[in-house]
Structures are given as structure tokens and as C-alpha cells.
LUMLOFI-899675 format. One record per residue: x negated, y negated, z negated of N, C-alpha, C in turn; residue in three letters. Coordinates in steps of 0.05 Angstrom, whole numbers, plus 5000, padded with zeros to 4 digits. Example, Ala and Ser with C-alpha at 12.3 -4.5 7.8 and 13.67 -1.06 7.14 Angstrom:
BEGIN
473651144844475450904844473650664844ala 474350454858472750214857474249994843ser 
END
This chain:
BEGIN
208354938182210354888161213154918175unk 214955048162217655088173219654928157unk 221954878170224054728157225354908136unk 226654778117228254918096231054958107unk 231855198113234455258124236155398103unk 238655328102240455458083243255448095unk 244655678094247455678103249055508084unk 250555328096252155138080255055228080unk 256255258056258955348055260855108053unk 259854878047261454638044261454488070unk 263054268071263254108095260553978101unk 259753998126257053898133257153598140unk 255053468133254653188141251753148149unk 251353048173248653028185247752738185unk 245152708179243852448184241052528195unk 240752488221238452598235236452378243unk 236352158228234451938234234151768209unk 232051818194231551658169228551618166unk 227951418149225151338144224451328114unk 221951378108221051358080218551178079unk 217351168055214951008052212551118067unk 212851358079210751468095210451308121unk 212551148128212250958150213150678140unk 215550588148216350318140218950318124unk 219650548112221950548094221150458066unk 223150398050222650298023222850508001unk 223850748008224150967989222151187995unk 221051307974219251537978220951767990unk 219551968001221152198011222852317990unk 221952337965223552447943225952277938unk 225652017937227851827932229851837955unk 228851857979230651878002232352118001unk 231252347996232752597995234852587973unk 234152477950236052457928238352267935unk 237652047949239751857957241651987977unk 240452137996242052278015243952478002unk 243052617981244752797967247152657954unk 246552427942248752267930250752167951unk 249852127975251552027996253052258010unk 252652508001254052728013252752858037unk 250352778043248952888066248153178061unk 248653358079247853638076245553708094unk 245153568116242953618135241553358141unk 239153338132237653078133235053118149unk 234552938168232052938183230352698174unk 227952748165226052538159224452488185unk 224652248196223552188222221851928220unk 219751938205218051698202216651628228unk 215851378230214651278255211851398258unk 211451538280208851628290207251778269unk 208651928251207252078231209152268216unk 207952478205209552678191208652728162unk 207252528151205952568125207952608102unk 210452518105212352538084213952798084unk 213652968104215353198107215053398084unk 212653468077212253668056213653588030unk 213253338021214553247997217653258000unk 218653178023221553178027222553468027unk 221153658038222053928038222154048010unk 220153977994220154077966222553987951unk 223153727952225453627937228053707949unk 228153757976230553837989231454117979unk 229554287974230254547963231554527935unk 230454347919231654297893234454177895unk 234854007914237453857917239454017934unk 238654247945240354407962241254257987unk 239254128000239653988026237954128047unk 239054148071237454258093235754028104unk 233154048100231253848109230153918137unk 230553748156229653798183227153638188unk 224853758193222353608198222553458225unk 221953198224222153038248220152818249unk 220252658270218452438274219852248294unk 219151988293220151798313217651678326unk 217451718352215151648368215651398385unk 213851208384214050958399213151008428unk 214750918447214150968475214350698490unk 212450658509212650428528213750538554unk 215950428563217250528587218250298605unk 216950248627217650038646218049768632unk 216149698616216249438603217949418578unk 219149638570220849648546219649838526unk 220049778500219349968479221750138472unk 221450388474223550588468222650778447unk 224450868430223651048408224951328414unk 223251528412224151808416223851958390unk 226052068380226052228356225552518364unk 223852648348223452938351224553078327unk 226353278332227553428310226553718311unk 226253838287225354108284222454148295unk 220853948292218053968302216354128282unk 214554278293212454408277210354198271unk 210254108246208553878240205553958239unk 205054218242202254308244201254348272unk 202954278292202254308320199954118327unk 197854218338195454058344195953838364unk 197253898386197753698407199453468396unk 201453538381203153328369201553148351unk 200053268333198553118313196352948326unk 195153048348193152888362194452648375unk 196752688386198252458398198952248377unk 200052348355200752158333198352018322unk 196152148321193652028310192851798329unk 193051838355192351618374194151378370unk 196751428365198651208361198051068335unk 197251208314196651078289194150908291unk 192151008307189750848312190550588326unk 192350608346193150368360194650178341unk 196350288323197750118304195749958287unk 193550088280191549938264190349718281unk 189649768306188549568323190549338327unk 193049408330195049198333195349028308unk 195249158285195449018260193248808256unk 190848888264188548698263189148458281unk 190248508305190848288323193048108312unk 195048228300197248068288196147888266unk 194448008249193247848227191547618237unk 190047678259188347468271190047238282unk 192247308294193947098305195346938283unk 196147068262197346928240195246748226unk 192746848225190546688214190146428230unk 190346448256189946218274192246018270unk 194546128261196945958256196945838228unk 194745898213194445778186195345958164unk 196046208170196946398149194646588143unk 193346548120190946698113191646958098unk 189847148100190147398084192347578092unk 193347558117195647708125195048008126unk 192748088135192148368138192148508111unk 190548398092190448518065193148498051unk 194548278056197248248044199148458054unk 199248508080201048698091200248988082unk 197649028080196749298073197749378045unk 198249198028199249258001201949398002unk 203449348024206149468026206149718043unk 203949788056203849998075202950268063unk 203550478077202450738069199550758078unk 198250978072195451008080195151048110unk 197251138123196951208151198451018171unk 200150838160201750678179201950398169unk 201050208185201249918179202649788203unk 205049688198206649578220207749308214unk 209449208233210548938231212248898206unk 213649098197215249078173213549008149unk 211149108148209349058125208348768126unk 207848668150207148388153209548208145unk 211848298152214248148146214648128115unk 214148338101214448338072212348138060unk 209948138070207947958061208747668066unk 209847608089210647338096213047238079unk 214747428073217047358055216047298027unk 214247478017213147437990211747167987unk 210347078008208846828007210546588014unk 213146638019214946408023215046298051unk 213846438070213946338098216646388111unk 218246578100220846638111222646738088unk 225246718093227146788071227947088071unk 227847208095228647498097227547618122unk 228047868126226948018149227747888176unk 230247828178231147708203229747448209unk 229447288188228147028191225147058199unk 223847238186220947268191220447378220unk 222147568229221747668256222247448276unk 224447298272225147078291223046868293unk 221746808270219846578270216946658275unk 216246918270213446988271212747238289unk 214547428291213647688302214947778328unk 216447598341217447658367216047498389unk 216547558414215147438436215147138434unk 212847018440212346728440212146608412unk 211946778391211646688364208846758354unk 207846628332205046638324203946918320unk 205547108309204447368302205147588322unk 206147508346207047718365204647838379unk 204648108380202848258397204448478411unk 204348478437205948668452205048958446unk 206849148449206249428443205249568468unk 203449748464202349918486202450208475unk 204750328477205250578463204850828481unk 205951048472205651298487207351298512unk 206551478531208151518555210551688548unk 212851648561215151808556214652108562unk 213252158584212652438591210952578569unk 208952438559207252548538208852608513unk 210552418506212152438482213952678482unk 215452708504217252938507215653198506unk 213353198519211753438519210753508491unk 209853308476208953358448211153478432unk 213553368434215753468418216553748426unk 216953788452217654058462215554258456unk 213054178459210754358453210654438424unk 211754268407211754328378214354468370unk 215854568390218254718384220654548377unk 220554288382222654108374224554038396unk 226353858390228353748409227853448410unk 227653338434227153058437229752908440unk 230052678426232452528425231852228429unk 233252098447232951808450234351678427unk 232851528411233951388388235451148396unk 237651098382239350858385239350728413unk 240250878434240050778461241650518467unk 243650468451245250228455243849978446unk 241750008431240349778419238349648438unk 237449798458235449688476236549468494unk 235049248496235949028513235149088542unk 236849258555236349328583239049338597unk 239049308623241449328638242549608638unk 245149638645246349898646244950078666unk 244049958688242650108709239950208699unk 238450038684235950128673236350338652unk 238350318636238950518615239550788628unk 241050788650241651038664239151158676unk 237350988686234751078696233151218674unk 233151098650231751218627232851488621unk 235551508620236751768613236151978634unk 236251898659235652088680232752198679unk 230852008675228052098673227552268648unk 228852188626228552338601229552618605unk 231852648617233052908622231253078639unk 230152958661228453108679225853208665unk 224953048645222553118631222953338610unk 225453408605226053608585227153498559unk 228153258559229453138536232053278530unk 232753288504235053448496237553288490unk 237253048479239652908468239152608466unk 241352468461241252188454242852148428unk 242151938414243651858390246151718399unk 248351868400250851758407251951578385unk 251551658360252351508337249851428321unk 249651168316247351068301248350858281unk 246650798261247450598241247950328254unk 249850178244250649908253251649898282unk 252750128291253650138319256650098321unk 257549938341260349888346261750138356unk 264150198348265550438358265750458388unk 265950238402266050248431263350338443unk 261150258430258550348438258250648434unk 259350758412259351038407260651188430unk 262951098438264351238460262751218486unk 261650978491260050938516257651128517unk 256251148494253951318493254751618495unk 257151678485258151948487258652018516unk 259851838531260351898560257751918575unk 255751758568253151778581251852048574unk 252052138550250952398542252152618560unk 254752608563256052818580255252798609unk 255052548619254352508647251652618653unk 249752588635247052678639246452948627unk 248553078618248453348606246453358583unk 246753158565245053138542246753198517unk 245553308496246953348471247253088456unk 248953078436249552838421248452868393unk 246752668385245752668358246952428342unk 246452428316247552218299245552158277unk 244851908273242951828252243251548244unk 242851498219243251228208240951028214unk 238551138219236150978221235650838195unk 236150978173235950858146233050788140unk 232650538130230050448121230150358091unk 232350238083232350118056235250088046unk 235650128020238350088009239349798012unk 237449608017238249328020239849288046unk 239549468065240949448091243349618091unk 245649508081247949678077249249768103unk 248549638125249649718151248249968162unk 246050048149244750298158244150478134unk 246150498117245950678094245650968102unk 244051118088243651398094246351538093unk 246951688114249451828116251851668126unk 251451408129253651228137253551198168unk 254851378182254651398211257551448221unk 258151328244260751388256260851678265unk 263251788265263652068275263052078304unk 261952308313261552348341264252378355unk 264452278380266952318395267452618398unk 270052688400270652978402269853098429unk 269252938449268653048475265653098480unk 263953058460261053108464260353368451unk 257853468458256753708446254653628425unk 255153668400253253588379250653738382unk 248453618376245853748378245653988360unk 247153978338246954198318248854428326unk 250254408348252254618354250954888360unk 248354888367246955138373245055218351unk 244955058329243155128307244155368293unk 242655578290243755828279244555818250unk 243455628235243955618206246255438199unk 247455308218249655128213252355278216unk 254055268195256655388197258455218214unk 259355318236261055168255263955158245unk 
END
């Protein structure tokens, strides 16, 4: 399957990190594309967690809405004790190696979900697995779906509350992640003809030294870019990430990490401008009018 490319004559606006109901977003691929259109987005990447099931639907509606839809994915990685997310842009979603890797991750997500439900059950919260499954897609069951169940049943008032009380370390429903290797992830993306991007690097709770180590290893493995601008990011962080991108000779990406209209700090298309001193990841894309 190939991306829908169209020469754009109007001002371009990029959002290269969004989610739909194919993973843990609240809008279907169709609804997401239509919302992006209303927000003035011209180039949209659908990057659901560990799966590409929503891409075909998104591409179909993108052609109707005159949006350039970039097929993508966001892959969960375990790296030196930290969970890091790597976005793949322009991936061939029919690539066998990529899909085999994503299938392994989805199998692990299912195993993890069973463990989360078991721990919640031991804490006196019954029916969590089936309850969470009602909110999930056929292929992806994650913590957000458990959170929705816990909110519905009155155990917490909102997402922040439920994660703080149930789903983080040392809380009843916490299960640590054991995700893909960084090397495998970059290889899957590059092998599928894509570009690997470190998602929201400012968000990880790691020292500056450890972050620089991540960027250096990522670059050596063939990584292409980092998200210099992400949803809910402080302007100073944008500049800092921009300088890091240049230092490690990485391209600069921009994405809202949109999940739901309820989170106005990560609205689709609502992203800070990239600093003028970075090289945007789309600067070499042949179908983008510079």
C-alpha cells in the first residue's frame, strides 16, 4: 500500500504523530482525518501504537478530503530501563518484517493486559479485562482502555487520576513494559522504506546525559529524526530539542500526539513552529512544495 501524495498549492501544515481508535485514540481514522482537515492540516501521519490497521481507511478518506496521508506507526521500545516511542513515517504497511515485529508486540500487549487485570482483581476490582476490552480495538488493548473502564466504574475521576492511583509503578495495576529493542525497531522501519523518528524526546524522564546517549545510539542505528515540536511542549523545550537535532545531525519532525478532542493541549494540528535553524523532515519529500 502506498501513501496518497498530492502537490499542495496552499500553505502546508504538518501533523506527523496522531492516533485513532485502531490503537488508543478516541476518533476513528475517518473522524481523525476530517478533524485534521478542519484544523487546517495538509499533511497528516496516522501513527497508531504497534499497528497499522487504520491506515487504509485513513487513506481513503484523505483522498476525499484532499489531505496528504502519510502511513505511519508508533513502536514501543525498551531502552536501558526506559520506555521510548519511535515513530515510523512513510512505512510500507505490507512489509513482512515490520508486520511480524508489530504482531509480536501486540501479542505482548495482550499478555500484559491479562496481568494488569489480574492485579486489579487482587486489589478488589473485578471484571477489568472484559471491561477494558469494550473500549479497545480488535488488535490493541492497552492501559488507556483499562483507565476508561476504571473511570466508568467510579474508581477514578479522570485519566490523570486513574494513572496516578492504579497504573504507574508501585500501584495496584502496574505491570512493567518489555518492548522491542531499539535496533530492531529502527531496522523494521528502515526496512519498510520509512523514516524513524524519536517521539516526544523531551517527555522522557531521563537525565540530559542519558538523552544524549539515546540520540547518539539512535543516529548510529540509522534513525532519521526527532520530534522537535510536540503537543503540550514548552517553547524552551522546542529550542532545546532543535539544538540537539542539529548536534546529532538529525532531521526535525513535528506532531501533536493527538489522542482525543478532550485533550485540548494536544489538538490535532496544534503544534509549535519548528525553530528556523533546524532541517524539517519533510524538506526532502518530493511532493511537498517548499
